[in-house]
DSSP file (Angstrom, degrees, kcal/mol; ACC not computed):
  #  RESIDUE AA STRUCTURE BP1 BP2  ACC     N-H-->O    O-->H-N    N-H-->O    O-->H-N    TCO  KAPPA ALPHA  PHI   PSI    X-CA   Y-CA   Z-CA
    1    1 A M              0   0    0      0, 0.0    51,-2.6     0, 0.0     2,-0.6   0.000 360.0 360.0 360.0 121.1   -5.3   10.5   -1.5
    2    2 A V  E     -ab  30  52A   0     27,-3.2    29,-2.3    49,-0.2     2,-0.4  -0.947 360.0-159.2-116.8 115.8   -8.3   10.9   -3.8
    3    3 A F  E     -ab  31  53A   0     49,-3.1    51,-2.8    -2,-0.6    29,-0.2  -0.779   4.7-160.9 -92.5 135.6   -9.7    7.8   -5.5
    4    4 A V  E     -a   32   0A   0     27,-2.8    29,-1.5    -2,-0.4    51,-0.1  -0.964  14.7-134.5-119.9 114.9  -11.8    8.4   -8.6
    5    5 A P        -     0   0    0      0, 0.0     2,-0.3     0, 0.0    51,-0.2  -0.358  28.7-106.2 -65.1 146.9  -14.1    5.5   -9.7
    6    6 A H        -     0   0    0     27,-0.3     2,-0.4     4,-0.0     3,-0.0  -0.580  34.5-144.6 -73.2 132.6  -14.1    4.7  -13.5
    7    7 A L    >   -     0   0    0     -2,-0.3     3,-1.5     1,-0.1    50,-0.0  -0.789  12.6-132.6-100.7 143.9  -17.2    6.0  -15.2
    8    8 A E  T 3  S+     0   0    0     -2,-0.4    -1,-0.1     1,-0.3    -2,-0.0   0.880 109.2  43.7 -59.5 -39.8  -18.8    4.1  -18.1
    9    9 A D  T 3  S+     0   0    0      2,-0.0    -1,-0.3    -3,-0.0     2,-0.1   0.026  84.5 150.0 -97.7  27.8  -19.1    7.2  -20.2
   10   10 A H    <   -     0   0    0     -3,-1.5     2,-0.3     2,-0.0     5,-0.1  -0.335  25.0-168.0 -62.9 135.8  -15.6    8.5  -19.4
   11   11 A T    >   -     0   0    0      3,-0.1     3,-1.7     1,-0.1    -4,-0.0  -0.929  31.8-122.1-122.9 153.3  -13.9   10.5  -22.1
   12   12 A A  G >  S+     0   0    0     -2,-0.3     3,-0.6     1,-0.3    -1,-0.1   0.690 110.1  65.5 -65.2 -17.9  -10.3   11.6  -22.2
   13   13 A H  G 3  S+     0   0    0      1,-0.2    -1,-0.3     0, 0.0    -3,-0.0   0.532 100.7  50.3 -82.4  -6.1  -11.4   15.2  -22.3
   14   14 A Q  G <  S+     0   0    0     -3,-1.7     2,-0.3     0, 0.0    -1,-0.2  -0.363  77.1 160.2-126.1  51.8  -12.7   15.0  -18.8
   15   15 A E    <   +     0   0    0     -3,-0.6     3,-0.1     1,-0.1    -3,-0.1  -0.558  18.2 175.3 -80.8 137.7   -9.8   13.4  -16.9
   16   16 A W        +     0   0    0     -2,-0.3     2,-1.0     1,-0.1    -1,-0.1   0.547  57.5  86.5-113.1 -15.8   -9.7   13.8  -13.1
   17   17 A V        +     0   0    0     13,-0.1     2,-0.4   -13,-0.0    -1,-0.1  -0.758  51.4 141.3 -98.4  98.3   -6.6   11.7  -12.3
   18   18 A Y        -     0   0    0     -2,-1.0     2,-0.3    -3,-0.1    12,-0.3  -0.985  21.8-179.1-131.3 143.0   -3.5   13.9  -12.6
   19   19 A N        -     0   0    0     -2,-0.4    10,-0.1    10,-0.1     2,-0.1  -0.958  29.9-107.0-138.6 157.9   -0.4   13.8  -10.3
   20   20 A R        -     0   0    0     -2,-0.3     3,-0.1     2,-0.1     6,-0.1  -0.376  39.7-107.9 -75.0 165.0    2.8   15.7  -10.0
   21   21 A V  S    S+     0   0    0      1,-0.2     2,-1.2    -2,-0.1     3,-0.1   0.910 110.9  56.9 -63.5 -44.0    6.0   13.8  -11.1
   22   22 A D    >   +     0   0    0      1,-0.2     3,-1.2     2,-0.1     4,-0.4  -0.706  63.6 176.1 -93.9  88.7    7.3   13.4   -7.5
   23   23 A L  G >  S+     0   0    0     -2,-1.2     3,-1.0     1,-0.2    -1,-0.2   0.806  72.5  68.8 -62.7 -30.1    4.4   11.5   -5.8
   24   24 A E  G 3  S+     0   0    0      1,-0.3    -1,-0.2    -3,-0.1    -2,-0.1   0.771 108.3  36.1 -63.3 -25.8    6.4   11.2   -2.5
   25   25 A T  G <  S+     0   0    0     -3,-1.2    -1,-0.3     3,-0.0    -2,-0.2   0.384  90.3 119.3-106.8   2.8    6.2   15.0   -1.9
   26   26 A A    <   -     0   0    0     -3,-1.0     3,-0.1    -4,-0.4    -3,-0.0  -0.447  53.7-153.0 -72.2 139.2    2.7   15.5   -3.3
   27   27 A H  S    S+     0   0    0      1,-0.2     2,-0.4    -2,-0.1    -1,-0.1   0.805  88.2  31.6 -77.3 -31.2    0.1   16.9   -0.9
   28   28 A V        -     0   0    0     21,-0.1     2,-0.5   -27,-0.0    -1,-0.2  -0.995  69.5-167.3-129.4 133.3   -2.7   15.3   -2.9
   29   29 A V        -     0   0    0     -2,-0.4   -27,-3.2    -3,-0.1     2,-0.3  -0.986   8.6-155.7-121.1 126.4   -2.4   12.0   -4.8
   30   30 A F  E     +a    2   0A   0     -2,-0.5     2,-0.3   -12,-0.3   -27,-0.2  -0.797  19.1 167.8-100.5 144.1   -5.1   11.0   -7.3
   31   31 A A  E     -a    3   0A   0    -29,-2.3   -27,-2.8    -2,-0.3     2,-0.2  -0.993  37.1-107.7-150.7 151.5   -5.7    7.3   -8.3
   32   32 A R  E     -a    4   0A   0     -2,-0.3     2,-0.5   -29,-0.2   -29,-0.0  -0.590  42.7-109.4 -74.0 142.6   -8.3    5.2  -10.1
   33   33 A T        +     0   0    0    -29,-1.5   -27,-0.3    -2,-0.2    -1,-0.1  -0.647  41.0 172.5 -73.2 124.1  -10.3    3.0   -7.8
   34   34 A L        -     0   0    0     -2,-0.5     4,-0.2     1,-0.4    -1,-0.1   0.293  56.3 -74.3-116.8   7.2   -9.2   -0.6   -8.4
   35   35 A G     >  -     0   0    0      1,-0.1     4,-2.8     2,-0.1    -1,-0.4  -0.243  57.0 -71.9 111.5 157.0  -11.1   -2.4   -5.7
   36   36 A P  H  > S+     0   0    0      0, 0.0     4,-2.4     0, 0.0     5,-0.2   0.847 126.5  48.6 -54.9 -43.0  -10.7   -2.6   -1.9
   37   37 A D  H  > S+     0   0    0      2,-0.2     4,-1.8     1,-0.2     5,-0.1   0.958 116.7  40.2 -66.3 -50.4   -7.6   -4.8   -1.9
   38   38 A A  H  > S+     0   0    0     -4,-0.2     4,-1.8     1,-0.2    -1,-0.2   0.890 116.1  51.9 -65.5 -38.5   -5.6   -2.8   -4.5
   39   39 A D  H  X S+     0   0    0     -4,-2.8     4,-2.5     1,-0.2    -1,-0.2   0.899 106.8  53.5 -64.8 -39.8   -6.7    0.5   -3.0
   40   40 A Q  H  X S+     0   0    0     -4,-2.4     4,-2.1    -5,-0.3    -1,-0.2   0.888 106.5  52.7 -62.1 -39.0   -5.6   -0.7    0.5
   41   41 A R  H  X S+     0   0    0     -4,-1.8     4,-1.2     2,-0.2    -1,-0.2   0.901 110.8  47.1 -62.9 -40.1   -2.1   -1.5   -0.9
   42   42 A L  H  X S+     0   0    0     -4,-1.8     4,-1.1     1,-0.2     3,-0.2   0.893 109.8  53.0 -68.2 -39.2   -1.9    2.0   -2.4
   43   43 A M  H  < S+     0   0    0     -4,-2.5     3,-0.4     1,-0.2     6,-0.2   0.876 105.8  54.7 -61.9 -36.8   -3.1    3.6    0.9
   44   44 A A  H  < S+     0   0    0     -4,-2.1    -1,-0.2     1,-0.2    -2,-0.2   0.820 103.4  55.9 -66.2 -30.3   -0.4    1.7    2.7
   45   45 A W  H  < S+     0   0    0     -4,-1.2    -1,-0.2     1,-0.3    -2,-0.2   0.797 118.6  33.3 -70.2 -29.0    2.2    3.3    0.3
   46   46 A F  S >< S+     0   0    0     -4,-1.1     3,-1.7    -3,-0.4    -1,-0.3  -0.588  70.9 161.3-124.5  67.0    0.9    6.7    1.4
   47   47 A P  T 3  S+     0   0    0      0, 0.0    -1,-0.1     0, 0.0    -2,-0.1   0.718  70.9  61.3 -66.0 -20.5    0.0    6.3    5.0
   48   48 A E  T 3  S+     0   0    0     -3,-0.1     2,-0.4     2,-0.1    -4,-0.1   0.555  89.1  87.8 -82.9  -6.3    0.0   10.1    5.8
   49   49 A H  S <  S-     0   0    0     -3,-1.7    -3,-0.1    -6,-0.2   -21,-0.1  -0.772  78.1-129.8 -95.6 135.7   -2.7   10.7    3.2
   50   50 A R        -     0   0    0     -2,-0.4     2,-0.4    25,-0.1    -2,-0.1  -0.727  29.0-124.5 -80.7 123.8   -6.4   10.6    4.2
   51   51 A P        +     0   0    0      0, 0.0    15,-1.8     0, 0.0     2,-0.3  -0.562  39.0 167.6 -77.7 128.3   -8.2    8.4    1.6
   52   52 A L  E     -bC   2  65A   0    -51,-2.6   -49,-3.1    -2,-0.4     2,-0.4  -0.864  27.9-134.8-130.4 164.1  -11.2   10.0   -0.1
   53   53 A V  E     -bC   3  64A   0     11,-3.0    11,-2.3    -2,-0.3     2,-0.7  -0.992  10.0-155.5-123.4 131.3  -13.4    9.1   -3.0
   54   54 A L  E     - C   0  63A   0    -51,-2.8     2,-0.6    -2,-0.4     9,-0.2  -0.926   7.9-162.5-106.9 112.8  -14.4   11.7   -5.6
   55   55 A E  E     - C   0  62A   0      7,-3.2     7,-2.1    -2,-0.7     2,-0.6  -0.858   7.2-157.6 -96.9 121.9  -17.6   10.8   -7.4
   56   56 A V  E     + C   0  61A   0     -2,-0.6     5,-0.2     5,-0.2     2,-0.2  -0.886  14.2 179.0-105.8 119.2  -18.0   12.8  -10.7
   57   57 A G        -     0   0    0      3,-3.4   -50,-0.0    -2,-0.6     5,-0.0  -0.465  47.8 -87.5-105.8-177.5  -21.5   13.2  -12.1
   58   58 A D  S    S-     0   0    0      1,-0.2    -1,-0.0    -2,-0.2     3,-0.0   0.916 123.4  -0.8 -57.0 -45.3  -22.7   15.0  -15.2
   59   59 A R  S    S+     0   0    0      2,-0.0     2,-0.3    -3,-0.0    -1,-0.2   0.056 125.7  68.6-134.6  25.2  -23.0   18.3  -13.3
   60   60 A S        -     0   0    0      2,-0.0    -3,-3.4    -3,-0.0     2,-0.4  -0.980  52.5-156.3-146.6 157.1  -21.9   17.4   -9.8
   61   61 A L  E     -C   56   0A   0     -2,-0.3     2,-0.4    -5,-0.2    -5,-0.2  -0.986   9.1-169.6-129.1 141.6  -19.0   16.4   -7.7
   62   62 A K  E     -C   55   0A   0     -7,-2.1    -7,-3.2    -2,-0.4     2,-0.5  -0.956   1.0-169.1-136.3 117.4  -19.1   14.5   -4.4
   63   63 A L  E     +C   54   0A   0     -2,-0.4     2,-0.3    -9,-0.2    -9,-0.2  -0.920  23.1 153.0-106.9 124.7  -16.1   14.1   -2.2
   64   64 A Q  E     -C   53   0A   0    -11,-2.3   -11,-3.0    -2,-0.5    -2,-0.0  -0.921  47.6 -74.4-144.9 168.2  -16.4   11.7    0.7
   65   65 A R  E     -C   52   0A   0     -2,-0.3   -13,-0.3   -13,-0.2    -1,-0.0  -0.285  60.7 -92.8 -61.2 149.3  -14.4    9.3    3.0
   66   66 A Y    >   -     0   0    0    -15,-1.8     3,-0.7     1,-0.1    -1,-0.1  -0.518  38.0-149.5 -63.9 126.1  -13.2    6.1    1.4
   67   67 A P  T 3  S+     0   0    0      0, 0.0    -1,-0.1     0, 0.0    -2,-0.1   0.636  81.4  63.6 -80.3 -14.3  -16.0    3.6    2.3
   68   68 A H  T 3  S+     0   0    0      2,-0.0     2,-0.3   -32,-0.0    -2,-0.1   0.120  70.6 125.0-102.1  23.4  -14.0    0.4    2.5
   69   69 A L    <   -     0   0    0     -3,-0.7     2,-0.1   -18,-0.1     5,-0.1  -0.588  62.1-121.0 -82.6 141.5  -11.8    1.1    5.5
   70   70 A D    >>  -     0   0    0     -2,-0.3     3,-1.1     1,-0.1     4,-0.8  -0.488  29.1-114.2 -69.1 151.0  -11.7   -1.1    8.5
   71   71 A E  G >4 S+     0   0    0      1,-0.3     3,-0.6     2,-0.2    -1,-0.1   0.849 115.0  57.0 -57.4 -35.5  -12.6    0.8   11.6
   72   72 A G  G 34 S+     0   0    0      1,-0.2    -1,-0.3     3,-0.0    -3,-0.0   0.740 110.3  42.5 -70.5 -22.7   -9.1    0.3   13.0
   73   73 A S  G <4 S+     0   0    0     -3,-1.1    -1,-0.2     2,-0.0    -2,-0.2   0.438  85.6 116.1-104.3   0.5   -7.5    2.0   10.1
   74   74 A A    <<        0   0    0     -4,-0.8   -24,-0.0    -3,-0.6    -3,-0.0  -0.418 360.0 360.0 -70.2 144.0   -9.9    4.9    9.6
   75   75 A R              0   0    0    -24,-0.1    -1,-0.1    -2,-0.1   -25,-0.1   0.381 360.0 360.0-113.6 360.0   -8.5    8.4   10.2
């Protein structure tokens, strides 16, 4: 599960959130970051996916663990 934060200068020509039609069988699921509570609900829907955050810069990408996990639910 890859969460992508919304960027202020986002354009439709640089979209990062794409998914296959059948999310239940997808190996990777992309989602917009909506805040810790909403993100946790989505993580609960896909418990077998490791939550990550993709930070997209002008000329860089940074993939890291989702920062808002409780210690007990971290994988």
